N, C-alpha and C positions, 0 to 999 in steps of 0.2 A: 561621510555616505552623504550622498545628495539627497533631496526631500524625494526625488523622482524615484530614487534606487529603494528609498525606506518604504514610499507607497506600494512600490511593487512587491517587496519583502514583506509587507504584511499583508496585502493582498493575496500572496501566497499561502501565508498562514491560516487565512480564511478559507481558502481553497482547502489545505489539508484537513481542517479541522470539518470542514461538508463532507469531504471522502470518508473521511474515518466513521462518520456518524451513518453515515450513509452504508457503509461496510458493517458496521452493528447492527442497523435495521434489516438488514438483505438476511442476516444471521438469526435474528429472530422471526423472520419471513421463515426462512428454511427451517425452524423450529416447529415452528404452528403447520407447513406443510408436511414435515415427516409426521407429526403427531395424525394430522385429516390422512394422509395415505398409510397409516400404521408402518412406517421405516424404520430402520436404524437411526437415531440422532444425528443430525450432520456435526460436524466439527465446528468449532465455535469460529467467529469471526470478530474479531477483537476492534476495538475501539481506536486503536493508536496504529492499525496499520492500514495502510491505505489498499483500497481494491485492486490495484493491479497488482503490488506485493502479495497479497491475498492469492489473486488469478495465477501467480507465478507459483507458489507452492503448493496451488490443488494442480498445477498441470504437470510439476515433477513428481506428485504423490498419483497422477495417470487418470484422474477425475473427468469426468465425461466433462463438466462445467469448464474445470481448467483447459482441457484439451480444445474444448469449444472457442471460449472466452478469450484467454489470453493472446491467442492467434489475432482475433477481432479487433482486440485494445491495441495491441501491438502496430495493428496496418492502422488504426486510426491515428494513433499519434505519429506514425511513421508521415503521415500526411502533411502534419503542421507542424512537429518537434525538430527541432534542429541543433547540434552539439556546438562548441564554440567555434569550430572551422568551417560551419554554414552544411557541414554533412548531415545527412539523413539519420535518425535515431531507430535503429530496426528491433531492439530489443527492449523496448519499453517497461515490460512488467518485469525482467529478469534485473534490468538497472535500480528499479524501486524497490525490489528485493534487496539487494545491497547493500542501498541505501539506507533500508529500515537498519539490516543486520550491524551496519556501521553507524548505526544512531543519528545520521545526518540531519533528521527533522529534529533532534531534541536541541535545546538551548547548550551550546558551548560548552558550558562546565558543566553537562550534564554525560557529556558524552566520552568522558576519559570513564575508565571502569575502576568503580570503587573498590577496595579491598575489602571484607567485611574482619572485621576484629573477633576472636575466639571471646566467648564467653565466660571460658575457664580461668 
């Protein structure tokens, strides 16, 4: 790996860390909002999940925020993000969700499933 690629990879790790932190902060804010408005508690926002993946899950559940924000985030990323062949990526949130499901953002040694040994 060249120094430049290493720099870019580390920068992406920082961006993912900030993204997960902001997702967790949004979860806390929605918690306080639900208390103030006397509404049901919101679903958890996980620190290890990107905002885009979270929005895709909410869109699939049919929530208002998911239906409004996921297409907006998809559009914003479509303006700037391209695949390896230079084509526009239209489903950013879905792709982020799939990467989360495939453990793409974990270190390679964490990506394989570890079988639990029985205690018996």
